[in-house]
C-alpha positions as CSV (number, residue, x, y, z in Angstrom):
1,M,0.0,0.0,0.0
2,I,1.1,3.5,-0.8
3,G,0.0,6.4,1.4
4,I,-0.3,10.1,0.5
5,F,-0.1,12.6,3.4
6,G,-1.7,15.7,2.1
7,A,-4.3,16.2,-0.6
8,G,-3.3,19.7,-1.8
9,V,-1.9,20.5,-5.2
10,V,1.2,18.3,-4.9
11,G,-0.6,15.5,-3.1
12,S,-3.4,15.5,-5.8
13,R,-0.7,15.2,-8.5
14,V,0.9,12.3,-6.7
15,A,-2.4,10.6,-6.5
16,E,-3.2,11.2,-10.2
17,S,0.2,9.8,-11.2
18,L,0.0,6.7,-9.0
19,S,-3.7,6.0,-9.9
20,V,-2.7,5.7,-13.6
21,E,0.7,3.9,-13.3
22,S,0.2,1.7,-10.2
23,Q,-2.1,-1.2,-9.3
24,T,-1.1,-0.9,-5.7
25,P,-3.8,0.2,-3.2
26,I,-3.5,4.0,-2.4
27,V,-4.7,5.7,0.8
28,V,-5.0,9.5,0.9
29,F,-5.0,11.4,4.2
30,D,-5.6,15.1,4.6
31,S,-6.3,17.3,7.7
32,S,-9.5,18.2,5.9
33,Q,-11.4,14.9,5.3
34,I,-13.6,16.5,2.8
35,V,-10.6,17.5,0.6
36,A,-9.3,13.9,0.7
37,Q,-12.7,12.4,-0.1
38,R,-13.2,14.8,-3.0
39,L,-9.9,13.8,-4.5
40,V,-10.7,10.1,-4.1
41,R,-14.1,10.4,-5.7
42,R,-12.5,12.1,-8.7
43,L,-9.9,9.4,-9.2
44,S,-11.9,6.4,-8.3
45,E,-13.2,6.1,-11.9
46,T,-9.6,5.6,-13.0
47,N,-8.4,3.4,-10.1
48,S,-10.8,1.6,-7.8
49,L,-8.0,0.8,-5.4
50,I,-7.7,4.4,-4.1
51,K,-9.5,5.5,-0.9
52,S,-9.3,8.1,1.8
53,G,-8.2,7.0,5.3
54,S,-7.1,8.2,8.7
55,R,-3.6,9.1,9.7
56,S,-3.2,5.9,11.6
57,E,-4.1,3.9,8.5
58,L,-1.0,5.2,6.8
59,H,1.1,3.4,9.4
60,S,0.3,0.1,7.5
61,A,1.6,1.4,4.2
62,K,4.9,0.4,2.7
63,V,5.7,3.9,1.8
64,V,4.1,7.3,2.4
65,V,4.6,10.4,0.3
66,V,4.6,13.5,2.6
67,A,3.1,16.2,0.4
68,G,1.5,18.5,3.1
69,P,2.6,21.8,4.4
70,L,6.0,22.2,6.1
71,P,7.7,21.0,8.3
72,H,7.9,17.4,7.1
73,A,10.5,16.1,9.5
74,P,8.1,15.4,12.5
75,V,5.7,13.6,10.1
76,A,8.5,11.6,8.6
77,K,9.8,10.7,12.0
78,E,6.4,9.3,12.9
79,F,6.3,7.0,9.9
80,L,9.9,5.9,10.1
81,E,9.4,4.9,13.7
82,N,6.5,2.7,12.6
83,G,8.6,1.0,9.9
84,V,7.2,3.0,6.9
85,S,9.4,4.4,4.2
86,V,9.0,8.1,3.5
87,V,9.2,10.3,0.3
88,S,9.3,14.0,1.2
89,T,8.6,16.8,-1.2
90,S,10.1,19.4,1.2
91,D,11.9,22.4,-0.3
92,D,13.0,24.1,2.9
93,I,16.7,24.0,4.0
94,S,16.1,23.5,7.7
95,D,13.5,20.9,7.1
96,C,15.7,19.0,4.7
97,L,18.6,19.1,7.2
98,N,16.2,17.7,9.9
99,L,15.1,15.0,7.5
100,L,18.7,14.0,6.7
101,S,19.3,13.7,10.5
102,L,16.7,10.9,10.6
103,S,19.0,8.6,8.5
104,D,20.0,6.5,11.5
105,L,16.4,6.1,12.5
106,A,15.5,4.9,9.0
107,T,18.4,2.5,9.1
108,E,17.4,1.1,12.5
109,N,13.9,0.4,11.2
110,N,15.1,-1.0,7.9
111,V,13.2,1.6,5.8
112,T,14.1,4.3,3.3
113,S,13.7,8.0,3.4
114,I,14.0,10.0,0.2
115,I,14.4,13.8,0.8
116,G,13.5,16.5,-1.6
117,A,11.6,14.5,-4.2
118,A,9.9,17.4,-6.0
119,S,10.8,19.7,-8.9
120,S,13.6,21.6,-7.3
121,P,15.0,19.7,-5.5
122,G,14.3,16.3,-6.9
123,M,13.9,16.6,-10.7
124,S,17.0,18.8,-10.6
125,G,19.1,15.9,-9.1
126,L,17.9,13.4,-11.7
127,L,18.7,15.8,-14.5
128,V,22.2,16.5,-13.2
129,R,22.9,12.8,-12.9
130,N,21.7,12.2,-16.4
131,L,23.8,15.1,-17.8
132,S,26.9,14.0,-15.9
133,K,27.1,10.8,-18.0
134,E,28.2,13.0,-21.0
135,F,31.2,14.4,-19.1
136,D,34.6,13.0,-18.0
137,L,34.4,15.3,-14.9
138,V,31.6,17.5,-13.6
139,D,32.6,20.3,-11.3
140,E,29.8,22.9,-11.4
141,V,26.0,22.8,-11.2
142,H,23.8,25.8,-11.3
143,I,20.0,25.5,-10.8
144,A,17.3,28.0,-11.5
145,L,13.5,27.7,-10.7
146,H,10.5,29.6,-11.9
147,G,7.0,29.3,-10.6
148,T,5.2,27.8,-7.6
149,G,2.9,24.9,-6.9
150,G,0.1,25.3,-4.3
151,P,-0.3,28.0,-1.6
152,A,2.2,26.3,0.7
153,C,4.8,26.4,-2.1
154,A,4.0,30.0,-2.8
155,R,4.6,30.9,0.8
156,Q,7.9,29.1,0.8
157,H,8.9,30.9,-2.3
158,H,8.1,34.2,-0.5
159,R,10.3,33.2,2.5
160,A,13.1,32.0,0.2
161,L,13.7,35.6,-1.0
162,S,14.0,37.0,2.5
163,G,16.6,34.6,4.1
164,Q,20.1,33.6,3.3
165,S,21.1,31.6,0.3
166,M,23.6,28.7,0.5
167,G,26.2,28.0,-2.1
168,W,29.2,25.7,-2.4
169,H,32.2,27.6,-3.7
170,D,35.7,26.2,-3.9
171,G,35.6,24.0,-0.8
172,E,33.4,26.0,1.6
173,W,29.7,26.9,2.1
174,L,29.0,30.6,1.4
175,R,26.0,32.4,2.7
176,R,24.7,35.4,0.9
177,P,21.6,37.6,1.2
178,A,18.6,36.0,-0.7
179,G,17.3,38.3,-3.4
180,S,20.8,39.3,-4.5
181,G,22.9,38.2,-7.5
182,R,20.5,38.9,-10.4
183,E,21.0,36.6,-13.4
184,L,18.9,36.4,-16.5
185,C,18.0,32.7,-17.0
186,W,16.3,31.3,-20.0
187,F,13.8,28.5,-19.5
188,P,12.1,26.4,-22.2
189,E,9.2,28.0,-24.0
190,P,6.5,29.0,-23.2
191,V,8.2,30.2,-20.0
192,G,11.1,32.2,-21.6
193,A,13.6,34.4,-19.8
194,Y,13.3,35.6,-16.2
195,D,15.5,37.5,-13.8
196,C,16.6,35.0,-11.1
197,Y,18.1,35.7,-7.7
198,R,19.8,33.8,-5.0
199,G,17.3,32.1,-2.7
200,E,17.2,30.2,0.5
201,L,16.9,26.9,-1.4
202,P,18.0,23.4,-0.4
203,D,19.3,22.4,-3.9
204,P,23.0,23.2,-3.3
205,L,22.9,21.2,0.0
206,L,21.2,18.1,-1.6
207,I,23.1,18.2,-4.9
208,K,26.4,18.5,-3.2
209,R,25.5,15.4,-1.1
210,A,24.7,13.5,-4.3
211,F,27.8,14.8,-6.2
212,P,30.6,15.3,-3.6
213,E,33.1,16.0,-6.4
214,L,31.5,19.4,-7.2
215,V,33.5,22.6,-6.8
216,R,30.6,25.0,-7.2
217,V,26.9,24.7,-6.7
218,T,24.3,27.5,-6.8
219,A,20.5,27.8,-6.9
220,R,18.4,30.8,-8.0
221,V,14.7,31.5,-8.1
222,S,12.8,33.9,-10.4
223,A,11.4,37.0,-8.8
224,T,9.9,40.3,-9.8
225,R,10.8,43.7,-8.3
226,R,7.6,43.4,-6.2
227,D,8.6,40.0,-4.9
228,R,11.9,41.3,-3.7
229,V,10.5,44.4,-2.1
230,F,7.8,42.7,-0.1
231,S,9.7,39.4,0.6
232,R,10.5,40.6,4.2
233,M,6.9,41.3,4.9
234,P,4.0,38.9,5.5
235,M,2.2,37.9,2.4
236,L,-0.5,40.6,2.0
237,I,-2.3,38.9,-1.0
238,P,-3.3,35.2,-0.5
239,P,-1.6,32.9,-3.0
240,R,-3.5,31.4,-5.8
241,A,-4.8,27.8,-5.5
242,E,-2.1,26.8,-8.0
243,G,0.6,28.6,-9.8
244,G,0.8,28.8,-13.6
245,M,3.4,27.4,-15.9
246,G,6.7,26.9,-14.2
247,G,10.2,26.2,-15.3
248,L,13.4,24.4,-14.2
249,R,16.8,25.1,-15.6
250,V,19.8,22.8,-14.8
251,E,23.3,23.9,-16.0
252,V,26.2,21.5,-15.7
253,R,29.8,22.4,-16.3
254,G,32.8,20.2,-16.6
255,T,35.4,18.7,-18.9
256,K,35.2,16.2,-21.7
257,N,38.2,15.1,-23.8
258,D,40.3,17.8,-22.0
259,E,37.9,20.5,-23.2
260,R,35.6,22.8,-21.1
261,V,31.9,21.8,-21.8
262,V,28.6,23.4,-20.6
263,D,25.3,21.6,-21.0
264,V,21.9,23.0,-20.1
265,V,18.6,21.1,-19.8
266,G,15.2,22.6,-18.8
267,V,11.6,21.7,-18.0
268,A,8.6,23.8,-18.7
269,E,5.6,22.5,-16.7
270,R,3.5,23.4,-13.6
271,V,5.8,23.0,-10.6
272,G,3.1,21.0,-8.7
273,Q,2.8,18.6,-11.6
274,V,6.5,17.9,-11.7
275,A,6.7,17.5,-8.0
276,G,3.8,15.1,-7.9
277,V,5.1,12.9,-10.8
278,V,8.6,12.7,-9.4
279,S,7.6,11.8,-5.8
280,G,5.0,9.4,-7.2
281,C,7.6,7.6,-9.3
282,V,9.9,7.4,-6.3
283,A,7.2,6.0,-4.1
284,R,6.3,3.4,-6.7
285,S,10.0,2.3,-7.0
286,I,10.0,1.8,-3.2
287,S,6.7,-0.1,-3.2
288,I,8.0,-2.6,-5.9
289,G,11.4,-3.0,-4.3
290,E,13.5,-1.1,-6.8
291,I,14.7,1.1,-3.9
292,S,15.2,-1.0,-0.8
293,Q,18.4,0.1,0.9
294,P,17.7,1.6,4.4
295,G,18.7,5.1,5.3
296,A,18.2,8.7,4.0
297,F,19.0,9.5,0.4
298,V,18.6,12.3,-2.1
299,L,17.8,12.0,-5.8
300,G,20.9,11.8,-7.9
301,E,22.9,9.6,-5.5
302,L,24.6,6.7,-7.2
303,S,22.9,4.2,-4.9
304,L,19.5,5.1,-6.4
305,P,18.2,3.9,-9.8
306,N,18.2,7.5,-11.2
307,E,18.1,6.4,-14.8
308,V,15.0,4.3,-14.3
309,L,13.3,7.1,-12.2
310,L,14.0,9.7,-14.9
311,S,12.7,7.6,-17.7
312,R,9.6,6.9,-15.7
313,V,9.1,10.6,-15.0
314,L,9.5,11.4,-18.7
315,A,7.0,8.7,-19.6
316,C,4.5,10.4,-17.4
317,G,4.5,13.4,-19.6
318,V,7.2,15.7,-18.1
319,Q,9.4,16.8,-21.0
320,A,13.0,17.7,-20.7
321,H,14.4,20.2,-23.3
322,S,18.1,20.5,-24.2
323,F,19.5,23.9,-25.0
324,V,21.2,23.6,-28.4
325,R,24.4,25.6,-29.1
326,A,24.4,27.8,-32.1
């Protein structure tokens, strides 16, 4: 059985992905029972094995996708203690660090914890691992993200512009003010070009873990002037139910045949859709035993079947676009 904790935008996309691709029973839990039941009614025509359930019912699942509001660490700890594997969609630095600290707990209970299985982080790690196969040596990775998923994601995007960004630079972690370091980043159409700024994002932390050989890792997020001006104030306008078309840009630099090479790949899709498909594919891999090693992991690590996961994500309709040199 696969459990889904949270029936918001991302949780709904997880359920949609699993209901089409998996014949495993699915149990959906949300703090609002009506929301969970509405989602189940909509998907039951596609998959009769999906149902809504209580939080305690998820303790009987083999794996649970935690797709609710942050923080995820306390929820993940609850399931790991009950011998349930966890897939987290968290995109908060502190929360991801707390999730990584639960690695020993996961090992003790012989279960798996996958951290940051969303768009960025998550899809970004899979794309970096795929691009790295074309290099003799990869030493730089630069991530840019545009768009948000549901309201919780929009609030996290707002906070990310008001904190401190983390970046790995020549052997040390550097902290710089979020909202600084403007860079024009091109995303696949129909997204196009956006000014992106340093943000308090977990991608550098998780990608550095998956690729310890890297010399430099950065992550930026798109923002308007209004976003930056009001980032240090509470959100005055409630976020929309779901953001529009989003974008992910992954730039990998390294050497091949003693030459300096730069490859860029991007994704143009709703952020919640990408996050739901990625976490759903990871949960499915755990449920069928493709991922079985105990402990905490991030996407892109060599110990995970990254190639299988990426091919499955792409088969679910998420398209990766390569930037072609002139």
